N, C-alpha and C positions, 0 to 999 in steps of 0.2 A: 705478312699475310697469314702465316701459320699461327702466330699469336692471336691475330684478330679472329680467325676461324675457331680457334680453341676457346676464346672468350665468348663468342656467339653460341657455340655448342654448350658451354657450361651454363650460360644464361638460360638457354632453352630447357636444359635439364632441370635447373633450379625452378623455373616457372612451372614445368610439368609436375615436378614433385610437390610444389606448393599447391597447385590445382588439385592434385590427388588428395593432399591433406585437407584442403577445404571441402572436397567432395565427401571425404570420409568423416568429416567432423559431425558429431551428433547434433550440434547446434544447427548446422546447415541442413541436416536431414529433417529436422523438425520444422524447418521454415515453411514448406508448403502445407504441412499438417496444421501448424498454428494459424496460417493464413485462412485455411478452410474453416477452422474453428471460429476465428474472429468474424469471418464472413457469415457463418451460420448464426453466431450470436447477434450480429447486426441485423440479419434477416428476421430473426425471432422478435427482436425489439421493434423492428419496423412493422412487422405484421400486427403486433399489439397496438402500436400507435395508429395504424391504419384502420383497424376494426375495434377500437376501444369501446364503442357503444355496445357491441355484442358481448364483450368480456364483462362489462358492467352488468348487463342483463343476466349473464351466467353466474355472477358472484353470489346472489342470494341462494341459488340452487346448491352451489358448492358448500356454502355455509350451512345450509339446512342439513345436508348429508354429514358434514363434519360434526355438527353439534348433536344431532339426534341419532346418528347411525354409527359413527366411528369413535367419538370420544367416550360414549357409554361402554365401549368394549373394555375399557379399563376395569370396570366392575365385574367382568366375567370371572375374575380370579376368585371371587367368593364362592364359586361352585366347587372349588378345591379347598375351601377353608370352612371352619366353624365361625361364621360371622358373628361378632359381638359389637354392638352399636358403639359402646363407649371406647372401644379400642380401634374402631375404624377398619377400613378395608386392608390396609397394610399391616396393622397390628394384630389382626385376628390370626389364630394358629392354623397352620396347614394340616389338612387331613387326607390329602390325596383324592382317591376315587371313592371315598366312603359314601358320599351321597348318591353317586351313580349306582354303586352296588346295592344300596338300600332301595333305590327305585326299581332296579332289575329284579330284585328278590321279592318285591311287594306283590300282594295278591291282586292288586288292581292294574298291574303293568300290562298284561295281555288284553284286558278289557279296554284300556286307553288306546293301545296300539290298534286293536281291531276297529274300534269306533272311528279313530282319526283317519286311518288309512281307508276304511270303508267309505266314509263321507267324502274324503278327498278324491278317491278314484271315481266314485259315483258322479261327483260334480264334474270331474274332467271328462268323463265319457259322455255326459249329457249336455253340460253347459258349453263345452268347446265347439262341437260341430253345429249347434243350432245357429249361432251368428253367421257362420259360413253359408249355410243353406239359405238363411234369410237374406243375406247380401246378394247371393246368386239370383234369388227370386225377384228382389227389388230391382236388380239390374235389367231384368227382362220387361219391366213395366214400361209401357210406352207413354201413358198419360202422365205428364209432369205434375198436374194438379193432384191426381190420385196418389202418386208416389210421395209427394210432400205430405199429404194427409196421413198416409200410413206411417211414414217416418216420424212424424210428430207424435202419433199415438204410441208407437213402440219405444220412443226415446223418453217419454214422460216418466215412466216408473223409475228410471235411473236417478231422478232428482228427489225421490222420496227417501226419507231417512229410514234406517233399519228399524228404528223404534215404531215408526208409522206402519211399515210393512208387517211387522210382527203383530202390532195391534189390530190390523185388518184381518190377519189370519185368525187371531183369537176370537174376533167378533164373528167371522163367517163360519168357523169350524167348531165352535163350541156345541154342546149338546142341543141347545135351543137355537143354534145359528141358522143362517140361510141355507147352507148345504144340507144339514140334517132335515130341514123343512122340506126340501125337494126330495130327499130320501124317503121321508114319510109319505109324501104324495104318491110315490110309485110303490108303496107298500113295503119298503125296506125297514130295517132296524137301525135307529140312530147310532152313530159311532162317535165316541169322544176322541176325535183325532189328536188333540193336543196332549192328552195323557196316555195315549196308547203307544207303547214303545215301538211297535212294528211300523208305525206311520212316520216316525220322526225323520228318518233319512229322506224319505220321499218328499215330505213337506219342505224340508230344508232345501233340497236340490231344486225342486220344481219352482218354488218361490224365488230362488236365486236366478233361475233361467228367465222367469217372467220379468224380473227387475233389471237384468243386465244384458239380455240378448240384443236389444235395440242399440244400446250404446256401444257394445262390443262389435257390432256389425259395421260401424263407421269406417274402421281401418280397412276392412275388406272391400267396402264400396269404393273407397278412395283408390285402392289397388286396381279394382276392375275398371275404373275410369281411365287408367293408363293403357288399357288394351287397345291396340291399333285396330280401328274399324275396318281397315282393308282386309284384315285376316277373316273377319266375319263375311265380308262381301265375297271374297274368293271361295270361302267354304259354301256359301249359299249358291254360287254359280256351279259348284261341283255337286250340288244336290244334298248337302248336309242338313239334317233337321236341326231344330232349335236345341234339342237335348244333346245331340252330337256336338254342336258348337260349344255348349256349356262344358261338356266333358273334355273335349280336345283343345279348346282355346282358353276359356275363362279359368278353369281350374289350374292348368299348368302355369298360367300367367300369375296367379296369386299364390302358387305353391311355396315360394320362398317366404312370403309373409306368414302363411299357415305354419310352416316349420318353425320359424323363429318364435311365434306366439305359443306354439305347442311346447317348445323347450321351456319357455318362461313359466307356463302353467304347470308343467310337470315338475319343475323345480320348487313349486310351492304346494305340492299335493298334500303335505302334512301341515300346512299353515292354515288350518281350518279357522275361519273367523271367530273370534271370541264373542263379540257383541251379540250376534244373531243367535248363536247356540245358547248363550247364557240367558237371553230373553225368552227363548222357547223352552228352556230346561225347567223341569219340576221333579219332585220326588218320585213320581210314578213312571216317568220315562228316562230316569237316570241311567238305566242299564244300557241304553243305546245312544244317549245324548252326551254322556260324559267323555270329553276329549281332553287332549293334553293341555290346551290353552285354558280351559275352565279349571282343570286340576291345578295348574300353576297358579291361577288366581286364588283358589281356595287355600292352597298350602302356603303361598307367599304372602298374600295380603291379609286374609282372614286369620290364618294360624301363625303368621309371623315366622315361618320357616324359610328365611331368605336364602340361605345357602342351598338348601334342598330344592327349592323351586328354581333357583338359578341353574342348578345342575340339570333338572328336567328340561327347562327351556333350551339350554345349550345342546342337549342331546337331540331335541326336536330340530333345531337349526342345522346341526351337522348332518342329520338324515336328509333334510331338504337340499343342502349343499351337495351331498353325494349324488342325490337324484339328478340335480341340475347338470353336474359334470357327466354322469353316465348317459343321460338322454342327449346331451350335446354331442358326445363322441359318437353315439349311434347315428344321430342325424347327419353328422359330418361324413361318416362312411357310406351311408345309404343314399343320401340326397345331395351331398356336397354343399349343404347349407348349414351354418352353425353360427353361434354367437362369437366364437373366437377360433 
C-alpha cells in the first residue's frame, strides 16, 4: 500500500509540474493571442467580402489621392536642391535651406504674406458665416414651393466656372460698365474697380460669397433637418419666439458641423485660389493682388525656377498645416469637437 501511495503521489507531482511547465510555456501563452489575431484577420476579410461593392466604389477615391496628392510628395525634395533637369530629382545637388532663406530675405516676402493672409482671413470672416445664416433663414420658410425656388436661384452660381464669373465682373465693373452707368445716374464719379488696388480684396471676397453661399449652405440645411420637431413644439408651448428657438435649438444642433467646417476652412486660410486671383490680376492692382500662389506660378512656370518655387509652395503648405492643427486643438478644448 505504501508503494502504491508513493507511486500515486509521485505521478500527481509529475503531472502538476508538467502542467506548470505547459502553463509557463511561451508557446502556450501566445495561444489565446494568436487565436484573437486569427479571428481578427478572418473578421477583416469577412467584412471585405461582405461589403466588397463599397470597397470597389472607394477604390477610385483612394487611387486619386495616392496618384495626385501622395506620390507627388516625392518631388518636394527639390525645394532643398538646385534642380537640374538633365540630372533629375535624385541627381541634383543638395543646398539645404538656401531657397527658403532667399524667399525670406526678398523684398516681396512681406507683401505676399500680407496679401495672402489678408484675403484668406477676409474670406473666412465673410464667406463662412453667410451660408449658416442662409441655412437658418431657409429652414424657417414654410412655403415649400418658394423655398425650392430660392434654393435653385442661390445654387445656380456654383455651377458657373471661375472664368465666367470673372468675365461677368469685368463686364459689369469696367469704366463703361453697368455699375458705373448707375453711378453716373446718381451723379457720382465712375470708378475703374478692376484696376483700383483698394477694391481687389472686396471684389474677390464678395464675388466668392455670391458664387458659393448657396452650395455651402446645403450641409447646414441637412443638419437642421435632423433637429427633433418636438423640441420646437415644447419651446413654443413655453412661449419661446422664433428667434429664441433659432438661438437655443437650431444653432446648438448644428454647432458640431459648424466647428468641423470652420477647422477645415481655417486650415486653408493661406490657400488662396490661384485661378481667380490670376484672372483678376493686372499690372495696376498687383500691389494688393499678388499672393503666394501667383508668385509660385510666375517663378516656377514662367521663370523656370523650379526649386525656388517648390520651396515657396512648401512654406505655404506648412503654414496651412500648422493653422489646421492649432485651430483643431483650440476647438477640441473649447467645444470638445475636433477632426481628431
